[in-house]
LUMMI-774877 format. One record per residue (C-alpha): x, y, z; residue in three letters; residue number from 1. Coordinates in nm, 4 decimals. Example, Ala and Ser with C-alpha at 12.3 -4.5 7.8 and 13.67 -1.06 7.14 Angstrom:
residues 2
x,y,z,code,pos
1.2300,-0.4500,0.7800,ALA,1
1.3670,-0.1060,0.7140,SER,2
This chain:
residues 497
x,y,z,code,pos
0.0000,0.0000,0.0000,UNK,1
0.1488,0.3323,-0.1083,UNK,2
0.1962,0.5937,0.1610,UNK,3
0.2935,0.9597,0.1687,UNK,4
0.4928,1.1451,0.4293,UNK,5
0.3362,1.4094,0.6512,UNK,6
0.3717,1.7045,0.6886,UNK,7
0.3221,1.7905,0.3238,UNK,8
0.4574,2.1400,0.3946,UNK,9
0.7172,2.0934,0.6696,UNK,10
0.8588,2.3767,0.8733,UNK,11
0.7008,2.7077,0.9697,UNK,12
0.3918,2.6939,0.7417,UNK,13
0.0910,2.7496,0.9697,UNK,14
-0.2777,2.8273,0.9115,UNK,15
-0.3118,2.6667,0.5655,UNK,16
-0.5933,2.7766,0.3366,UNK,17
-0.6557,2.5914,0.0118,UNK,18
-0.8590,2.6327,-0.3049,UNK,19
-0.8995,2.4263,-0.6211,UNK,20
-0.9131,2.5604,-0.9766,UNK,21
-0.9737,2.2799,-1.2235,UNK,22
-0.6905,2.0319,-1.1749,UNK,23
-0.4733,2.2748,-0.9809,UNK,24
-0.4551,2.3414,-0.6084,UNK,25
-0.3276,2.6571,-0.4434,UNK,26
-0.2428,2.7089,-0.0779,UNK,27
-0.1537,3.0089,0.1392,UNK,28
-0.0032,3.0287,0.4898,UNK,29
0.0528,3.2860,0.7620,UNK,30
0.3840,3.4738,0.7627,UNK,31
0.3700,3.6932,1.0783,UNK,32
0.6649,3.9379,1.1063,UNK,33
0.8413,3.8210,0.7909,UNK,34
0.8604,3.9930,0.4524,UNK,35
0.7500,3.9122,0.1865,UNK,36
0.4252,3.7882,0.3301,UNK,37
0.1792,3.5032,0.2695,UNK,38
0.3675,3.2360,0.0751,UNK,39
0.1660,3.0852,-0.2120,UNK,40
0.2058,2.7201,-0.3129,UNK,41
0.0838,2.5149,-0.6086,UNK,42
0.0132,2.1427,-0.6391,UNK,43
-0.1598,1.9063,-0.8787,UNK,44
-0.1883,1.6153,-0.6365,UNK,45
-0.2387,1.7690,-0.2859,UNK,46
0.0876,1.6059,-0.1771,UNK,47
0.3746,1.7780,-0.3572,UNK,48
0.3748,2.1560,-0.3164,UNK,49
0.5912,2.4140,-0.4916,UNK,50
0.6191,2.7723,-0.3743,UNK,51
0.5296,2.9936,-0.6701,UNK,52
0.5543,3.3286,-0.4966,UNK,53
0.4471,3.5453,-0.2058,UNK,54
0.1208,3.7357,-0.2275,UNK,55
0.2476,4.0397,-0.0355,UNK,56
0.5846,4.1268,-0.1854,UNK,57
0.5677,4.5043,-0.2260,UNK,58
0.6016,4.7578,0.0575,UNK,59
0.2656,4.9127,-0.0311,UNK,60
0.1017,4.5709,0.0127,UNK,61
0.2621,4.4855,0.3442,UNK,62
0.3596,4.7409,0.6034,UNK,63
0.5358,4.5932,0.9044,UNK,64
0.6605,4.8890,1.1060,UNK,65
0.9967,4.8484,1.2779,UNK,66
0.8074,4.8227,1.6057,UNK,67
0.6208,4.5122,1.4864,UNK,68
0.6757,4.2480,1.7496,UNK,69
0.7692,3.8920,1.6664,UNK,70
0.4557,3.6835,1.6090,UNK,71
0.2795,4.0071,1.5100,UNK,72
0.2161,4.0994,1.1492,UNK,73
0.0176,3.8787,0.9110,UNK,74
-0.2294,3.6237,1.0479,UNK,75
-0.4372,3.3452,0.8943,UNK,76
-0.5160,3.4132,0.5274,UNK,77
-0.8116,3.2654,0.3432,UNK,78
-0.7481,3.1911,-0.0249,UNK,79
-1.0410,3.1451,-0.2624,UNK,80
-1.1137,3.1472,-0.6369,UNK,81
-1.4387,3.3040,-0.7558,UNK,82
-1.5612,3.4632,-1.0751,UNK,83
-1.2330,3.4179,-1.2606,UNK,84
-0.9981,3.5593,-1.0000,UNK,85
-0.8193,3.4699,-0.6780,UNK,86
-0.9217,3.6397,-0.3568,UNK,87
-0.7020,3.6608,-0.0491,UNK,88
-0.8328,3.8042,0.2762,UNK,89
-0.5954,3.8393,0.5680,UNK,90
-0.5317,4.0248,0.8936,UNK,91
-0.2265,4.2420,0.9542,UNK,92
-0.2499,4.2831,1.3302,UNK,93
0.0370,4.5354,1.3233,UNK,94
-0.1078,4.7681,1.0576,UNK,95
-0.4562,4.8380,0.9177,UNK,96
-0.6248,4.5171,1.0296,UNK,97
-0.8197,4.3151,0.7734,UNK,98
-0.7407,4.3594,0.4049,UNK,99
-0.8445,4.2043,0.0747,UNK,100
-0.6204,4.1298,-0.2254,UNK,101
-0.6994,3.9906,-0.5700,UNK,102
-0.5050,3.8358,-0.8581,UNK,103
-0.5738,3.6689,-1.1900,UNK,104
-0.2745,3.4383,-1.1411,UNK,105
-0.2040,3.2969,-0.7944,UNK,106
0.1682,3.3463,-0.8616,UNK,107
0.1002,3.7189,-0.8831,UNK,108
0.1115,4.0024,-0.9172,UNK,109
-0.1446,4.0603,-0.6456,UNK,110
-0.3328,4.3872,-0.6090,UNK,111
-0.2660,4.6591,-0.3588,UNK,112
-0.4621,4.6076,-0.0365,UNK,113
-0.8275,4.6979,-0.0038,UNK,114
-0.8843,4.7967,0.3615,UNK,115
-1.1888,4.6413,0.5299,UNK,116
-1.2710,4.8767,0.8189,UNK,117
-1.6090,4.7119,0.8750,UNK,118
-1.4603,4.3641,0.9199,UNK,119
-1.3526,4.3077,1.2788,UNK,120
-1.1610,4.0189,1.4322,UNK,121
-0.8885,3.7936,1.2975,UNK,122
-0.8966,3.4901,1.0656,UNK,123
-1.1408,3.6309,0.8072,UNK,124
-1.3074,3.3931,0.5609,UNK,125
-1.4837,3.4551,0.2284,UNK,126
-1.7731,3.2577,0.0801,UNK,127
-2.0193,3.3346,-0.2004,UNK,128
-2.3738,3.1994,-0.2043,UNK,129
-2.5756,3.1018,-0.5102,UNK,130
-2.7001,3.4594,-0.5504,UNK,131
-2.3453,3.5964,-0.5598,UNK,132
-2.3649,3.7458,-0.2102,UNK,133
-2.0267,3.7454,-0.0345,UNK,134
-2.0179,3.6473,0.3310,UNK,135
-1.7223,3.7292,0.5554,UNK,136
-1.6861,3.5266,0.8750,UNK,137
-1.4257,3.5979,1.1424,UNK,138
-1.3013,3.4499,1.4703,UNK,139
-1.5531,3.4680,1.7436,UNK,140
-1.7499,3.3509,1.5375,UNK,141
-1.8955,3.6650,1.3740,UNK,142
-2.0346,3.7149,1.0247,UNK,143
-2.1151,4.0102,0.8000,UNK,144
-2.2092,4.0585,0.4357,UNK,145
-1.9298,4.2147,0.2325,UNK,146
-1.9057,4.3866,-0.1030,UNK,147
-1.5643,4.2548,-0.2135,UNK,148
-1.5354,4.5107,-0.4942,UNK,149
-1.5563,4.8110,-0.2624,UNK,150
-1.4651,4.6688,0.0777,UNK,151
-1.7886,4.7968,0.2309,UNK,152
-1.9826,4.5800,0.4725,UNK,153
-2.3619,4.5510,0.4478,UNK,154
-2.5504,4.5491,0.7738,UNK,155
-2.4161,4.4828,1.1199,UNK,156
-2.1983,4.1841,1.2124,UNK,157
-2.3822,3.9093,1.3953,UNK,158
-2.2643,3.6230,1.6074,UNK,159
-2.3411,3.2824,1.4641,UNK,160
-2.2270,2.9439,1.5972,UNK,161
-1.9160,2.9592,1.8188,UNK,162
-1.8233,2.5967,1.8634,UNK,163
-1.8376,2.3516,2.1501,UNK,164
-1.9722,2.4870,2.4809,UNK,165
-1.6876,2.6108,2.6975,UNK,166
-1.4181,2.5619,2.4309,UNK,167
-1.1833,2.8587,2.4154,UNK,168
-1.0691,3.0516,2.1088,UNK,169
-1.3285,2.9730,1.8412,UNK,170
-1.1412,3.0877,1.5300,UNK,171
-1.0286,3.0019,1.1760,UNK,172
-1.3831,2.9811,1.0327,UNK,173
-1.4371,2.8482,0.6800,UNK,174
-1.7794,2.8300,0.5186,UNK,175
-1.8711,2.5873,0.2359,UNK,176
-2.1710,2.4784,0.0357,UNK,177
-2.1520,2.0985,0.0106,UNK,178
-2.4601,1.9174,-0.1132,UNK,179
-2.7752,2.0377,0.0609,UNK,180
-2.6033,2.2113,0.3507,UNK,181
-2.3763,2.5005,0.4344,UNK,182
-2.0955,2.3799,0.6586,UNK,183
-1.9098,2.6014,0.9056,UNK,184
-1.5694,2.4587,0.9958,UNK,185
-1.3837,2.6219,1.2856,UNK,186
-1.0830,2.5702,1.5116,UNK,187
-1.1286,2.5716,1.8861,UNK,188
-0.9355,2.5022,2.2037,UNK,189
-0.6457,2.7373,2.1254,UNK,190
-0.3559,2.6631,1.8936,UNK,191
-0.1609,2.4783,2.1632,UNK,192
-0.2067,2.1150,2.2759,UNK,193
-0.5823,2.1594,2.3163,UNK,194
-0.6338,2.2534,1.9522,UNK,195
-0.9131,2.0891,1.7561,UNK,196
-1.1592,2.1218,1.4684,UNK,197
-1.5370,2.1409,1.5033,UNK,198
-1.8117,2.1689,1.2422,UNK,199
-2.1746,2.2731,1.2192,UNK,200
-2.4234,2.2846,0.9306,UNK,201
-2.7239,2.4850,0.8340,UNK,202
-2.9605,2.5674,0.5478,UNK,203
-2.7929,2.8981,0.4553,UNK,204
-2.4615,3.0792,0.5009,UNK,205
-2.6143,3.2641,0.7949,UNK,206
-2.7428,2.9484,0.9600,UNK,207
-2.9004,2.8580,1.1915,UNK,208
-2.6214,2.6095,1.2521,UNK,209
-2.6562,2.2625,1.4025,UNK,210
-2.3350,2.1277,1.5599,UNK,211
-2.2017,1.7887,1.4635,UNK,212
-2.2821,1.5360,1.7387,UNK,213
-1.9229,1.4060,1.7162,UNK,214
-1.7470,1.7407,1.7732,UNK,215
-1.4612,1.7936,1.7800,UNK,216
-1.4202,1.6027,1.4550,UNK,217
-1.0433,1.6284,1.4934,UNK,218
-0.8163,1.6719,1.7930,UNK,219
-0.5051,1.5051,1.9331,UNK,220
-0.5440,1.6558,2.2782,UNK,221
-0.4522,1.4085,2.5478,UNK,222
-0.3290,1.1494,2.2974,UNK,223
0.0146,0.9858,2.2912,UNK,224
0.0691,1.0878,1.9309,UNK,225
0.3788,1.2292,1.7554,UNK,226
0.1676,1.5014,1.5927,UNK,227
0.0020,1.7539,1.8244,UNK,228
-0.1781,2.0925,1.8164,UNK,229
-0.3936,1.9725,1.5248,UNK,230
-0.6405,2.2331,1.4001,UNK,231
-0.6977,2.5396,1.1805,UNK,232
-0.8227,2.3306,0.8889,UNK,233
-0.9540,2.3855,0.5375,UNK,234
-1.1245,2.1449,0.2950,UNK,235
-1.0670,2.0596,-0.0700,UNK,236
-1.2058,1.8000,-0.3077,UNK,237
-0.9614,1.5614,-0.4732,UNK,238
-0.9479,1.4844,-0.8460,UNK,239
-1.1630,1.1734,-0.7920,UNK,240
-1.4311,1.3569,-0.5933,UNK,241
-1.2997,1.2507,-0.2521,UNK,242
-1.2522,1.5061,0.0236,UNK,243
-0.9313,1.6056,0.1965,UNK,244
-0.8314,1.8366,0.4778,UNK,245
-0.5222,2.0520,0.5169,UNK,246
-0.4492,2.1580,0.8722,UNK,247
-0.1726,2.2744,1.0982,UNK,248
0.0024,2.0525,1.3475,UNK,249
0.3303,2.0293,1.5356,UNK,250
0.5894,1.7583,1.5950,UNK,251
0.7038,1.7935,1.9575,UNK,252
1.0267,1.6116,2.0431,UNK,253
1.2358,1.5450,2.3506,UNK,254
1.1176,1.4834,2.7041,UNK,255
0.8452,1.6616,2.8994,UNK,256
0.6570,1.8713,2.7975,UNK,257
0.7932,1.8241,2.4436,UNK,258
0.9212,2.1058,2.2218,UNK,259
0.8348,2.1803,1.8589,UNK,260
1.1221,2.3887,1.7186,UNK,261
1.0030,2.3946,1.3575,UNK,262
0.6800,2.5751,1.4377,UNK,263
0.3353,2.4791,1.3145,UNK,264
0.3402,2.2816,0.9903,UNK,265
0.0863,2.1848,0.7222,UNK,266
-0.0505,1.8299,0.7253,UNK,267
-0.2911,1.6411,0.4978,UNK,268
-0.5711,1.4065,0.6040,UNK,269
-0.8480,1.2172,0.4208,UNK,270
-1.2109,1.3029,0.4912,UNK,271
-1.5085,1.0719,0.4536,UNK,272
-1.8771,1.1435,0.5106,UNK,273
-2.1385,0.9746,0.7299,UNK,274
-2.4969,1.0938,0.7562,UNK,275
-2.3922,1.4260,0.6040,UNK,276
-2.1089,1.4872,0.8524,UNK,277
-1.7345,1.4868,0.7779,UNK,278
-1.5124,1.2245,0.9409,UNK,279
-1.1407,1.2958,0.9449,UNK,280
-0.9110,0.9990,0.8850,UNK,281
-0.5941,0.9345,1.0756,UNK,282
-0.3183,1.1947,1.0681,UNK,283
0.0215,1.0387,1.1069,UNK,284
0.3764,1.0787,0.9868,UNK,285
0.2662,0.8526,0.7036,UNK,286
-0.0837,0.8222,0.5567,UNK,287
-0.2279,0.6181,0.2735,UNK,288
-0.1544,0.7942,-0.0538,UNK,289
-0.4439,0.9468,-0.2456,UNK,290
-0.5827,0.7139,-0.5167,UNK,291
-0.4602,0.9187,-0.8120,UNK,292
-0.1201,0.9623,-0.9792,UNK,293
0.1174,1.1719,-0.7737,UNK,294
0.2840,1.4520,-0.9648,UNK,295
0.5971,1.5861,-0.7946,UNK,296
0.6727,1.9431,-0.8932,UNK,297
0.9917,2.1470,-0.8688,UNK,298
1.1472,2.1517,-0.5245,UNK,299
1.3051,2.4417,-0.3435,UNK,300
1.6733,2.4471,-0.4370,UNK,301
1.8902,2.3090,-0.1583,UNK,302
2.1730,2.5404,-0.2631,UNK,303
2.1629,2.9027,-0.3690,UNK,304
2.4691,3.0487,-0.5439,UNK,305
2.2962,3.3878,-0.5764,UNK,306
2.3446,3.3951,-0.9530,UNK,307
1.9783,3.4738,-1.0319,UNK,308
1.8388,3.8218,-1.0855,UNK,309
1.5935,3.7880,-0.7983,UNK,310
1.5815,3.5913,-0.4768,UNK,311
1.3923,3.2633,-0.4654,UNK,312
1.0515,3.3193,-0.2973,UNK,313
1.1482,3.0945,-0.0069,UNK,314
1.3838,3.3653,0.1276,UNK,315
1.2308,3.5880,0.3950,UNK,316
1.3475,3.8980,0.5802,UNK,317
1.2409,4.0660,0.9001,UNK,318
0.9638,4.3258,0.8549,UNK,319
1.0964,4.4771,0.5322,UNK,320
1.3557,4.4299,0.2587,UNK,321
1.4857,4.7644,0.1343,UNK,322
1.6780,4.7532,-0.1942,UNK,323
1.9576,4.9538,-0.0315,UNK,324
2.0218,4.6740,0.2169,UNK,325
1.9891,4.3521,0.0124,UNK,326
2.1588,4.3233,-0.3276,UNK,327
2.2324,4.0510,-0.5846,UNK,328
2.4142,4.2869,-0.8218,UNK,329
2.6581,4.4821,-0.6056,UNK,330
2.9023,4.1900,-0.6164,UNK,331
2.8270,3.9527,-0.9034,UNK,332
2.7411,3.6006,-0.7897,UNK,333
2.7171,3.7038,-0.4247,UNK,334
2.4414,3.8198,-0.1934,UNK,335
2.5377,4.1523,-0.0363,UNK,336
2.3948,4.2558,0.3006,UNK,337
2.4356,4.6028,0.4494,UNK,338
2.3881,4.6271,0.8236,UNK,339
2.0969,4.8225,0.9662,UNK,340
2.0750,4.9941,1.3002,UNK,341
2.0449,4.6870,1.5182,UNK,342
2.1573,4.3351,1.6002,UNK,343
1.9622,4.0102,1.6082,UNK,344
1.8467,4.1206,1.9548,UNK,345
1.6696,4.4202,1.8008,UNK,346
1.3638,4.4740,1.5831,UNK,347
1.5588,4.6330,1.2959,UNK,348
1.8261,4.3943,1.1710,UNK,349
1.9534,4.2848,0.8295,UNK,350
1.8699,3.9147,0.8152,UNK,351
1.7745,3.6856,0.5274,UNK,352
1.6553,3.3370,0.6130,UNK,353
1.4873,3.0189,0.5055,UNK,354
1.2536,2.8107,0.7161,UNK,355
1.4062,2.5057,0.8803,UNK,356
1.1984,2.2208,0.7369,UNK,357
1.3652,1.9066,0.8728,UNK,358
1.4161,1.7981,1.2309,UNK,359
1.7715,1.7052,1.1348,UNK,360
1.9528,1.9240,0.8850,UNK,361
2.2841,2.0854,0.8003,UNK,362
2.3213,2.4436,0.6783,UNK,363
2.6474,2.5780,0.5363,UNK,364
2.7275,2.9222,0.3980,UNK,365
3.0429,3.0839,0.2648,UNK,366
3.0598,3.4350,0.4070,UNK,367
3.2949,3.7262,0.3535,UNK,368
3.2734,3.9695,0.6438,UNK,369
3.5859,4.1613,0.5533,UNK,370
3.3860,4.4817,0.5245,UNK,371
3.2088,4.4483,0.8566,UNK,372
3.0726,4.1806,1.0850,UNK,373
2.7936,3.9288,1.0573,UNK,374
2.7482,3.5620,0.9904,UNK,375
2.4955,3.2804,1.0052,UNK,376
2.2074,3.2547,1.2526,UNK,377
1.9216,3.0280,1.3481,UNK,378
1.6402,3.2444,1.4809,UNK,379
1.3094,3.2096,1.6580,UNK,380
1.2735,3.5695,1.7737,UNK,381
1.4767,3.8609,1.9145,UNK,382
1.5231,3.6890,2.2497,UNK,383
1.5922,3.3395,2.1216,UNK,384
1.8619,3.2792,1.8597,UNK,385
2.2006,3.1156,1.8111,UNK,386
2.4578,3.2522,1.5690,UNK,387
2.8096,3.2346,1.4313,UNK,388
2.9489,3.5863,1.4084,UNK,389
3.2566,3.6750,1.1999,UNK,390
3.4652,3.9875,1.2573,UNK,391
3.8341,4.0777,1.2540,UNK,392
3.9657,3.7274,1.1958,UNK,393
3.7554,3.5721,1.4691,UNK,394
3.4400,3.3580,1.4681,UNK,395
3.2253,3.3635,1.7801,UNK,396
2.9478,3.1213,1.8687,UNK,397
2.6798,3.3224,2.0426,UNK,398
2.3569,3.2384,2.2198,UNK,399
2.0663,3.4642,2.3137,UNK,400
1.8254,3.2937,2.5536,UNK,401
1.5732,3.5289,2.7078,UNK,402
1.7551,3.7986,2.9073,UNK,403
2.0945,3.6260,2.8733,UNK,404
2.3279,3.6870,2.5792,UNK,405
2.6625,3.5093,2.5881,UNK,406
2.9646,3.4284,2.3744,UNK,407
2.9867,3.0505,2.4088,UNK,408
3.3159,2.9982,2.2243,UNK,409
3.5525,3.1675,1.9810,UNK,410
3.7818,3.0537,1.7018,UNK,411
4.0554,3.2413,1.5192,UNK,412
4.0532,3.2249,1.1367,UNK,413
4.3149,3.3368,0.8872,UNK,414
4.0717,3.4709,0.6294,UNK,415
3.7635,3.6894,0.6609,UNK,416
3.5937,3.4573,0.4075,UNK,417
3.4862,3.1452,0.5946,UNK,418
3.2418,2.8581,0.5648,UNK,419
3.0058,2.8529,0.8623,UNK,420
2.7938,2.5543,0.9647,UNK,421
2.4764,2.5071,1.1676,UNK,422
2.3549,2.1514,1.2180,UNK,423
2.0582,2.0130,1.4078,UNK,424
2.0477,1.6546,1.5293,UNK,425
1.8364,1.4526,1.7684,UNK,426
1.9037,1.1566,1.9948,UNK,427
1.6909,0.9026,2.1850,UNK,428
1.5206,1.0518,2.4882,UNK,429
1.6863,0.9037,2.7961,UNK,430
1.5601,1.1526,3.0524,UNK,431
1.2295,1.3440,3.0735,UNK,432
1.4356,1.6640,3.0779,UNK,433
1.6049,1.5945,2.7419,UNK,434
1.5513,1.8629,2.4799,UNK,435
1.4221,1.8126,2.1248,UNK,436
1.7568,1.8365,1.9468,UNK,437
2.1119,1.9652,1.9585,UNK,438
2.2143,2.2690,1.7552,UNK,439
2.5777,2.2498,1.6530,UNK,440
2.7677,2.5645,1.5545,UNK,441
3.0945,2.5214,1.3681,UNK,442
3.3494,2.6441,1.1170,UNK,443
3.4510,2.4397,0.8151,UNK,444
3.8273,2.4542,0.7742,UNK,445
3.9969,2.4865,0.4309,UNK,446
4.0695,2.1104,0.4322,UNK,447
3.7006,2.0288,0.4821,UNK,448
3.7202,1.9344,0.8485,UNK,449
3.4794,2.1017,1.0886,UNK,450
3.5801,2.2781,1.4086,UNK,451
3.2833,2.2593,1.6448,UNK,452
3.2471,2.5713,1.8571,UNK,453
2.9291,2.4847,2.0443,UNK,454
2.6608,2.2210,2.0883,UNK,455
2.3518,2.3899,2.2280,UNK,456
2.0185,2.2616,2.3552,UNK,457
1.7511,2.3208,2.0917,UNK,458
1.4663,2.3669,2.3401,UNK,459
1.5532,2.7350,2.3777,UNK,460
1.4639,2.7891,2.0115,UNK,461
1.1142,2.6448,2.0443,UNK,462
0.7665,2.7826,2.0992,UNK,463
0.7328,2.6054,2.4331,UNK,464
1.0178,2.8216,2.5665,UNK,465
0.9927,3.1405,2.3619,UNK,466
0.6161,3.1589,2.3109,UNK,467
0.4585,3.2950,1.9940,UNK,468
0.3451,3.1375,1.6695,UNK,469
0.6503,3.0973,1.4470,UNK,470
0.9296,2.8440,1.3882,UNK,471
1.3006,2.8420,1.3245,UNK,472
1.4448,3.0388,1.0336,UNK,473
1.8124,3.0023,0.9340,UNK,474
2.0192,3.2422,0.7280,UNK,475
2.2908,3.5069,0.6990,UNK,476
2.2861,3.8444,0.8718,UNK,477
2.4890,4.1659,0.8852,UNK,478
2.5678,4.3317,1.2162,UNK,479
2.8016,4.6091,1.1021,UNK,480
2.9223,4.7335,0.7663,UNK,481
2.8893,4.5015,0.4659,UNK,482
2.8704,4.1220,0.4534,UNK,483
2.8823,3.9162,0.1332,UNK,484
2.7477,3.5613,0.0969,UNK,485
2.8919,3.3460,-0.1828,UNK,486
2.6543,3.0528,-0.1409,UNK,487
2.4061,2.9006,0.1021,UNK,488
2.3329,2.5281,0.1251,UNK,489
2.0552,2.3502,0.3138,UNK,490
2.0898,1.9723,0.3444,UNK,491
1.8414,1.7368,0.5154,UNK,492
2.0188,1.4727,0.7215,UNK,493
1.7249,1.2343,0.6899,UNK,494
1.5116,1.1826,0.3805,UNK,495
1.1763,1.2434,0.5513,UNK,496
1.1003,1.5865,0.6986,UNK,497
């Protein structure tokens, strides 16, 4: 029996929203404080996903002021296709609230934002009824009619069904017409270990809604399961008419309470129907493959030599990416970074990263810091990061853990151009206090050997320690002056995510 590996989008890819257009599937995720925002993926089989762009890639589309806190910014998009165009509704909690974007091609370009001052709350959803009326539903769960061409709301918002009695944080609503009913799918229980999915149905988009007698239809709360925090789901129909769910989940590792350093990831699960209610199949590290031909698409390059005219869409920066700071042309075949006003401890720093997508991986980069200082970092937020910093013939392994910032070790080098290495690895849990992984910081010598400067506990770069909603991002940074990056290589140490 053929199986596929979950998650289908590993690493920091939370809050998935999916839509189908003919034989093509498109998916969007939250991006929080990173720029560009809202990564867009394409698939033809629901299993293999290729990033085709970022919806919010221009400063006028996405304003993340320097004061934007980590885990602020862009929350929970809904992606839909209606009347020949794509619609993306999303919340920027750090600037202007809810906004609507449109595009003819999901790869872009996407429109400038249409503010939605009458839409309140996060996690907005869009649905059109048979008469062409657009309904916008938000966390709470609140609903209002919306004119998507003008951004004006029609009438007052009204509370509809808000999930299981006593369940906290009813959010992530999605509304669908399936058969004779309108279904309202929501997340509840909070996005931590109590997360789950509940559903109700009614005769119209406005209800009244009858809850499913088996709610929550999905949760891993209280289960001894390698995948936790399951929720924030969306539905799509497969090529054969079957139904499937994309959802977020985490993979905690280590002892108690378990730490998920990669953030919330996107998983796939089959959905069947009984008496008009959806039943979610098992969600594991492996699930039975869909009964149609799988069509792998292009994969994100594991190595970037910075020879292209533009950066691959998988690269993300913190809050903005001014052309004066990031350049692919200033030194041909190199990425050039000019330092900003701050360090990795600050909100304004020059950093370019890629999401860590494998529990065990190796990242290497060749960096010339002769014109300044900088290096290679693995980051969760301003208070939680490890880095290798190069300056004046010296490489320092540094750790920022909450209020403490320390130089763990140092190594003298003969050349300002060095190959830096960050590696993550895990080991069997022998003690309930064991962390999820070990983060190794090292320097690759000219003869190819590696000098290890530090082996640090990975728990301090996890949500369970740092809080928030994001995952690890690894990449080069500039602290002072100018730093050049010749190449960057990301290598999984195991085949599965």
